[in-house]
Structures are given as C-alpha cells and as structure tokens.
C-alpha positions, -999 to +999 in steps of 0.1 A: -166-165+217-149-136+198-165-103+188-173-113+152-192-143+164-212-122+188-219-097+160-235-125+140-260-130+168-268-093+169-273-093+132-298-122+135-317-100+161-314-070+138-329-090+109-358-100+131-363-064+141-364-052+105-389-080+096-410-071+127-411-035+117-421-045+082-449-066+097-459-036+118-465-016+086-487-043+073-507-044+105-512-007+103-528-012+069-499+005+051-476-007+022-444-024+033-411-033+015-417-070+020-451-088+020-454-124+030-484-146+038-477-148+075-455-119+084-483-099+101-495-130+119-460-137+135-452-101+143-455-105+181-434-136+186-409-124+160-403-092+180-404-108+215-383-139+208-365-132+175-354-096+183-356-088+220-350-124+231-319-127+209-304-094+221-311-099+258-301-135+260-269-128+241-257-107+270-266-135+294-246-160+273-216-137+273-218-133+311-221-170+318-189-178+298-200-211+285-199-219+247-231-239+248-249-209+262-247-192+228-271-219+216-299-199+232-295-166+213-286-186+182-318-206+183-339-176+190-323-156+161-326-185+137-362-191+148-369-155+138-354-161+104-374-192+100-407-173+107-401-149+078-388-177+054-408-202+034-401-228+060-430-243+079-441-223+109-433-253+131-396-248+125-395-213+139-417-223+168-395-253+177-364-230+176-381-206+200-389-234+224-354-248+223-337-214+227-360-206+257-351-240+273-314-233+270-320-199+286-333-217+317-301-238+317-281-206+317-299-193+347-293-226+365-255-221+360-258-185+373-278-197+403-253-224+412-225-198+411-243-174+433-279-179+443-297-145+445-332-131+444-324-112+412-315-145+394-347-161+407-369-132+393-351-135+360-356-173+359-393-167+365-394-145+334-375-172+314-400-198+326-429-177+314-411-171+281-407-209+276-443-214+286-454-189+259-433-206+233-446-240+241-482-229+242-478-211+209-464-243+195-494-261+209-518-239+189-529-211+213-533-178+196-508-150+202-532-125+218-540-151+246-502-154+253-495-116+256-493-117+294-467-145+294-446-129+266-449-095+284-437-108+317-409-128+301-393-095+293-405-074+322-393-099+349-360-103+331-354-066+331-367-061+366-344-088+379-315-071+363-325-038+379-327-055+413-292-067+408-280-032+402-302-017+429-285-039+456-258-012+459-285+012+472-290+015+510-327+013+505-325-023+492-324-047+520-336-083+523-372-072+527-370-051+496-357-082+477-385-103+491-411-077+479-397-079+444-398-117+444-434-116+458-444-093+429-428-117+405-447-147+420-480-127+419-474-120+382-466-156+375-499-167+392-518-140+373-504-153+340-517-188+348-551-175+359-553-153+328-552-185+307-579-204+325-600-176+342-593-143+324-618-122+344-598-129+376-564-134+361-561-100+344-568-079+375-543-100+394-518-093+367-526-056+369-521-054+407-489-074+405-475-051+377-484-020+396-467-034+427-436-041+406-435-006+391-439+009+426-409-011+437-389+001+407-398+038+413-389+034+450-356+015+447-342+018+412-310+039+410-326+057+380-346+079+404-314+094+416-294+094+384-320+115+367-306+144+386-271+138+371-257+145+337-245+128+305-249+090+301-263+083+336-291+109+332-299+097+296-302+061+309-324+072+338-347+092+316-352+061+293-358+038+323-383+061+341-403+067+309-405+029+303-417+024+339-444+049+332-458+029+303-460-002+326-484+018+348-506+022+318-506-015+312-513-024+348-542+000+350-556-014+317-554-050+330-573-040+362-599-017+346-605-031+311-596-067+318-588-091+290-586-077+255-576-098+225-582-074+196-591-038+188-578-005+202-574-018+238-553-047+227-532-024+205-527+000+234-515-026+259-493-044+234-474-013+223-472+003+257-453-028+268-432-036+238-425-001+225-430+021+256-412-002+280-390-027+262-377-005+235-370+022+260-350-003+280-330-012+250-323+024+242-312+030+278-288+001+280-273+000+245-244+023+254-232-001+281-244-035+269-231-034+233-195-026+244-197-056+268-209-079+240-189-066+210-158-052+228-163-019+209-175+013+225-209+029+218-202+064+231-230+084+245-240+115+226-268+139+234-284+133+200-295+099+213-323+117+231-339+124+197-352+089+190-362+085+226-383+116+225-398+107+192-407+072+204-426+084+235-443+113+220-455+093+190-466+065+214-487+090+233-504+101+201-510+065+191-524+053+224-540+083+242-554+098+210-556+071+183-565+041+204-584+058+232-606+078+208-607+051+181-590+073+154-573+050+130-555+078+112-537+088+144-529+052+151-513+049+117-493+082+120-482+073+155-472+038+144-451+051+115-434+075+139-427+046+163-410+028+135-390+058+125-379+063+161-366+027+163-347+029+130-333+063+139-319+050+172-303+021+153-288+045+128-274+068+154-260+039+174-241+026+144-228+061+136-217+066+172-198+032+171-181+041+139-171+076+150-157+064+183-153+082+216-156+120+213-126+140+223-126+154+258-158+134+267-164+135+304-161+102+322-197+090+324-189+053+324-215+034+345-218-003+351-254-011+343-269-043+331-301-047+310 
C-alpha cells in the first residue's frame, strides 16, 4: 500500500486521539469542544484500540507486506470513529473485535516466517487485546478490563524491545525465556483478575515488576542514554516509561483491584500516558518514516513535550491522586493533554521542515 493510503490510517488514529482527549476533558469535569452522550464512557477503549491500536498495528501491517493485513488498523480506526458517531455502540465494539482478530492472523504470518520468542510475547498481547474487546462487547465494564487492555499494549511493546535487544550480548536463550515467563505470568494474572481479583492483581503486579526488571537489565536504552541526539532522546523516553510501569506494578500488589476513584485514575494514566504515550514519543522519529516514507527528523525541541508530560503526570498522580486534591488532578490532566498535542504539532512541523542541514547521523533502527 502506498504512502497516501497509510496516511489515511494514521489520520483515523489521529481522529481517535483528538476524540479521546476531548473525552478526557469531560472526565476531568471541564468544558470540551465536543460533548456527546457517551464520549466520556468510551474514552478508554477509544484511546487503547482506536488510537494506539491503529497506530501500532499499522506498523505491523506494513512489516508483514500483505494487503489484507491493513484490515486490522482499518477496522480499529473505523471502530474508533463509530464510537464517537451516532451509530450504535455495538458497531464500534464489533469493529474492535474484528480488527483485533486480524492482528492475531498477522502474528501467525510473522511466526510462520520466523518463529521467535519476541513474536510469541507480542501474540500474547494481541490475544489479551482481543479478549478485552470480546468481553467489552459481552457487557463487562471497562474498569474490569483495564489489566487486559494494559497488557495488550505492554506485551506488544515489550516483545518489540526483546526483538531489538537480541543484538545485545546480555540477551541469550535464558533471557528470552525469562521474558516469555513474565508474559505468561501476566496472562495468568489477567485471567485471575477477572474471576478472583484479590489474587489476580498481586500476580499481575509481580509479573509486571518482573517484566520491568528485565527491560531495565537488557534493553539497549540503558546504554543509549549515555549517547547523544536521537538515540539518547529515545532512551530517555523509554526509561521514563518503564519507571511508570513500576508505579503500576507496585499499586497492583499493594492496593489491589481498584475500579474507580484516585487509585484507578493513577494506574490508568501511569500506563496509558506515562508508559504508552512515552513509547509513542520515543519511536515516532523512526516508525513514521517507515510507514509514510517521509522523514521525521529528530530535533532537541522534542524533549519539551516529553518533559511536560512526565512532570504534569507526577503532579497529577503523586500530588493530585495520592492526596485526593481534585484541582491538581485537573491541572495535571490539562497539562497532559497539552503535552500530547504539543508533541503532535512539533512532529508535523519537523516533517514539513525536513532534515536539518549538517545534522549528525543519528539513524537507528528501532521498532515500537
């Protein structure tokens, strides 16, 4: 598929992002540009499947080089549009289920080409994503499905990081098995969290802490942080995101299940803003060129939205949620939204301006 067609998929994800941010304003109790009856209610699935799912799966579809694979990001993106339209909720839910099912077919093709632990870990994530979509279709409330939606994205990204880390001397067969074991523990924990939350959430927490320990031990980011330019920028985003997963893992062990209130808000946004959005900021300069065939040159100004995102998230979670101060939650939430929009704006400007003159060669092959 040519670049313009791929851009259309990205635009679908972008529309889901804007709608999700609009819903975030409503959930913060603030006025928003668009107000619909269910926008706040579908905020979570819209961001997970409609935005992040579309963008991440698009890269997988490009990599597998099969035209039918683009059904996955297409269905996820259209499902996001359906959620914010007057169409019945069922339409968006069915699109998410279908798009997630096609994603599993994509991983089957990748596995048949070259079986690897990294593909297996990513497939576990895709399976949990499909499970979350099916259970939401079946009527389970979104807060109950947060672990499955979380690990859909976490295992997808962790599997990709394992694929890259295989160039490191520290990653041998045993290291790969430890990553797979962590993924299986997290999958088990997700099932237990649905039927026996008091046991399932501590299992989830331990599995997540084990996964983060693996990433801090083996991810190339721990070495690239001492570099310069794009490699150092990407490493900083990655390590900051891993730090937020520590917060989530500790909360699942100590606090246990939480389906509303400050604890729920803290876990949700530590994952989907602190981790996932930081991963997107890290990989955009390398993934977007691979998808669109147009460069997104690295510029130091990209640190600005990253810094704003993490500082405002600290204010929101460690001061607002932890001390039950709604005003700080609101201010932190608004700053989170500004950080995301600022990153998108700077990325677009960087693409339009092109590669700076005399830019040092910081090209690095990294996948999301």
